[in-house]
N, C-alpha and C positions, 0 to 999 in steps of 0.2 A: 220859406219858398226858396227852390235851389238857385243859387247865384246871388242871394240877398246877403249883403254884409251887415255887420253889427260892431258897435263901438266897444273897445275896451281901453281903458287907461291906467299907464303905470307910470309914476313919478319917483325919480332919485332925489332926495333932499341931502345937501351936504356943504360944507364951507371949504374953500380953496383961499389960503392965505389971506383968513379972515373975512373974504367976501363970498358971499351966496353962489353956490353952483348953479351956473344957467347954460343954456345952449352956446353962449358966446365962451363962457370960460371953461367948460368941460375938455377934457384932454381926449384924444382919439382913442387909445386903449381903455379908459373908463367908459366911454360910449360904446365902444365897439362889444366890451363885455357885458354891458347891461341889456344891448339889444339882443345879444345871443342867450341871456338867460331869460328875458320877455319871451323868445321864440320858443325857448324849451318849455316854459311854463303853459303858454298856451296850447302847444301841441300835447303837452302831457303823455298819458299812455293810451291815446285814442288811436284805434288801429288806421294805419294810412294817412293820418292828418297831414294837411298841406297847407302852406301859407302864401302858395304861388299866387293866388287870386286876390292877396290881402293889400290894403294899402297902409301906409304908415306916416304920420308926419310927428315932429318934434316941435313942442310948444313951450312957452315961458310958463314960469312956475315951478322952478327950480329946472330939472331936465324931465319934462313930461313928453311920454311917447303915447300917442294916439293911434291904435291898431284898428283897422277897419277888417274884420275876419269873417268868415263864413258864420252866417247866422247859427248854424247847429253847433259848431265848434263853440263860438262865444257863449252861447247858452249853456254848454257844458263847463266851460271856464266859472262863468257864475254861479253855477249850482256847486262847485267845489268850495269856491270861496265863502259862499253862504254857509256851507257847513263848517267850514273852519272857523268863521266869524262865530257861529253858534256855539261850537263844542270846545275850540282852541286846540284840537287834537288833529295832528298832522297824519295820523292813520285814517282819518275820514275821507282823505281826497287821494287822488291819484298819486303814486309814489314819484314820478319825475315831478311833480307840481311841489309835492312836499320837499323834494331835495332843493331846487331852486329856495324856497320859502325859508328852509332850514339853513343854507347858506347865508340868506340876506341876513337872518337873524343872529347868526354868529358872526356875521362882519359887522353888525351895528354894535356888538358887545366889545368888539376891539376897537372900533372907532366910533364912540358914543354920539359924534356930531352927525353921523351918516343916519338915514331912515328912508323906507320905502313906502310908498302908498299905491293901493291897488284898489280902483275904482270899479265896483261892478257895472252899476249903471245909473244912469241920472235918477235922483231922489233917493237913494240909497248912502246908508253910511259907507265910506271907504274904510278898507282893511289897511291898518298901519302897522307896519313892523319896525321896531325900534329896539333901543338897547332895554327897555323895559318889557319888552314883549315876553309873554311867558307860553308861547307855542310849544306844544311837545307831542311827543309820541304816547298816545294812551297806553300802549302795551308795555310800555316801561313802567308803569303805575301798577301794573296788573300782577306784579309778583309780590307775595306774600311770604313771611318766615313760617315754616311748619317743622314740626317734629313728628316723625313717621317710623314705621317698621316695615322693611323691606326683607322679604325672604327672595333667597334664590341660591343659584350655584356659584361659589367662588372660582373663577376660572383664572385668576391672576391676582397676586398680592405681593406687595413689596415696593421696591423703587428708592433709590439713593437719594435722589433730589426730591423728588415729591412723592413720597410714600402714599400708595391708595391701594382700594381693593376693586377688582372688576368683577360685578355681579351681574349673572344672567338672571333676571326676575322671573320667579316661577308662575306668575299670573300672565305675562304678556310675552316673554321670551326676549325683550329688549335688553340690551347690555348698558349698564350704568357704570361710571367711574365715582367711586366713594373715597375722598380725600381722608387720610389717616394721619397719624403721628408714627415715628419709629417706637415711641413707648407702647402706644396702643396695640400695634402688631405684634412686637416683640413680647408682651406680656400674655398672648394666647399661648396656652401650654401644648395646645394640639394644633397639628398642621391642617388648616382649614381649607386647603387648596382641593378642589373639585369635589366638595362638600355642600350640602345644602344647609345654609345656615339662615339666622335671621338678625338683622343688623337694626339697631336703633340710630336714627340719622337726624341731622338737622339739614334743613334743605330751604330753596326758595320755589314755591310752585306757583305756576301761571294759573289765574282764577279762572280763566276761560277754558284753555287747553288741558290743564292739569299736569304740564310738563314740570319736570324738576331740574333744577340746577344748582351748581354751588353746595353739591352733597357733601356733608361731613358727618365722619363717623361718631357717634357717641361712645357704642359699646357693642360688643358681640354679645348675644343673650346665650344663656345656658338653655339646656334642654328643656328643664323645669320653666323658666321664664318663658320660652317660645311656647310651650303646652299652654299656660296661663295666659298669654297674649291670644292665642289662636279662641281658646274658650271665651274671651272678653269679646273679641271680633264676631263670633258666631252669635253671642247673645245680643250684641248690637245688631246686627243683621235681622234676627229673628223680631227684634223689638221695631225696626223698620218696617218689615213686613206686615206686622200685627197692626202697627199705626198707619198704615199707608192709605187707608180709607177715612181716618178720621182728620177733619178739617181744622179742628180746634181742640187742643187738649183742655184747655179750660171750659170749654164747653162740654166736653164730654164727662169730667169731674161734676160740672153742676148737674148735668144729666143724671149720674149717678146717684148723686145726693137727692134728687128729686125736685131739684129748684127750677126745673122747666118743663 
């Protein structure tokens, strides 16, 4: 309902001089910074989000800030906090909110006595951010080590400080930088500049986007090795196409044997 306000609670716990942090003992910079971060968290990335109609009170229980915000905005905050509570993945919530919570987590690791508590609504378990929290960006764990063959045109090679090869990929036209050593580049008897080559590389690949990063050269393949790799790649492709309608390889074998 327009104009309806809903409650959100945020608490900052710490000790000052061996005494618990309270509304009476908190200093102005700490309180002002906490309120600014709470405001940023609530607004998130919601277009034209405003807290001009909100109401705020500070209560006992460390330094607890109770914000009465627009119902729809508060519901949006609760949904994000529920996702974070369920997954521990900061990529599952709005980036500005993730930024605040990540700052809080980093701060608690520097100052273990500090913690933050976010209460979504009455009757639900609060989300606590402390030095032991393991909230992280899921995308950071989506990179896996791979070994690949990259074919493309060499448009640059060398470098005094960080030797590398710039390769324009034949399949996509994208340019990638492949780190190398002076020994690897110096061992090439032919000048590979502006030639189409196949490189065997190590890299990290994102499981969802398939993007490559930290690409490192293993070797330039000779023409005979390139031809063999192309034949093998073609065989794999034909195999995938031939088996694309077979749901179970084991079931197919049993059917051929006459066991089904």
